[in-house]
C-alpha positions in Angstrom: -15.1 8.4 16.8 -15.8 9.4 13.2 -13.9 11.5 10.8 -15.5 14.8 11.9 -14.6 14.0 15.6 -11.0 13.3 14.5 -10.8 16.6 12.7 -12.3 18.5 15.6 -9.9 16.8 18.1 -6.9 17.6 15.9 -7.9 21.2 15.5 -8.3 21.6 19.3 -5.1 19.9 20.3 -2.9 21.5 17.6 -4.5 25.0 17.6 -5.2 24.7 13.9 -8.3 25.8 12.2 -10.9 23.2 11.4 -10.2 23.6 7.7 -6.4 23.0 8.2 -7.1 20.0 10.4 -9.5 18.6 7.7 -6.9 19.0 5.0 -4.3 17.1 7.2 -6.7 14.3 7.9 -7.7 14.1 4.2 -4.1 13.9 3.2 -3.3 11.1 5.6 -6.3 9.1 4.6 -5.6 9.8 0.9 -2.1 8.6 1.3 -3.3 5.4 3.1 -5.8 4.8 0.3 -3.2 5.2 -2.4 -0.8 2.8 -0.7 -3.6 0.2 -0.3 -4.7 0.6 -3.9 -1.2 -0.2 -5.2 -1.0 -3.3 -3.0 1.1 -1.7 -0.3 1.0 -2.3 3.4 0.6 0.4 6.1 2.2 -0.1 9.5 1.6 2.3 12.3 3.9 1.3 15.2 2.0 0.9 18.4 -1.4 0.8 16.7 -1.6 -1.8 13.9 -1.2 -2.5 10.2 -3.5 -2.4 7.2 -3.1 -4.6 4.1 -5.2 -5.7 1.2 -6.4 -9.3 0.9 -7.4 -10.9 -2.3 -10.4 -13.2 -2.3 -11.2 -15.7 -5.1 -14.6 -15.8 -6.7 -17.0 -18.4 -5.4 -20.6 -19.6 -5.3 -22.5 -18.1 -2.4 -26.1 -17.9 -1.2 -28.4 -15.0 -1.0 -29.3 -15.0 2.8 -32.8 -13.6 2.1 -34.0 -15.9 -0.7 -31.5 -18.8 -0.4 -30.8 -18.4 -4.1 -27.4 -19.6 -5.3 -25.4 -16.6 -6.6 -21.9 -16.1 -8.1 -19.6 -13.8 -6.0 -16.9 -12.2 -8.1 -13.2 -12.1 -6.9 -12.5 -9.0 -4.8 -9.8 -7.2 -2.9 -10.7 -6.0 0.6 -8.7 -4.1 3.3 -7.7 -5.9 6.4 -6.5 -4.6 9.8 -4.3 -6.4 12.3 -4.2 -4.9 15.8 -0.7 -4.1 17.0 0.7 -5.7 20.1 1.2 -2.4 22.0 -2.4 -1.4 21.5 -3.7 -4.8 22.4 -1.8 -4.7 25.6 -3.1 -1.2 26.4 -6.7 -2.4 25.7 -6.2 -5.4 28.0 -4.0 -4.2 30.8 -5.1 -7.0 33.2 -4.0 -9.8 30.9 -0.8 -11.6 31.6 1.9 -11.1 28.9 2.5 -14.8 28.5 -1.2 -15.8 28.5 -2.3 -17.3 25.2 -4.4 -15.0 23.0 -7.9 -16.1 22.1 
């Protein structure tokens, strides 16, 4: 599902116009982006959580040429799947079984 599909589905289910549904989706994503930009964490119960991880700079290799290159420090978003969603995606798994 992409953003357009999400907007279309929201418009259908809530009897909103596509424009109204797009505004709502953009507001939600904008709020999430703002929270992550400021180092915040987003937790959606039953779904998962988003956070920002800081990575230090390091020497890497260009996979095409094998040339040694410097990779600058960066901040990247990370997603952790929530327990409820994991269980819904894997209904046959025993609750006490170790996760791989």
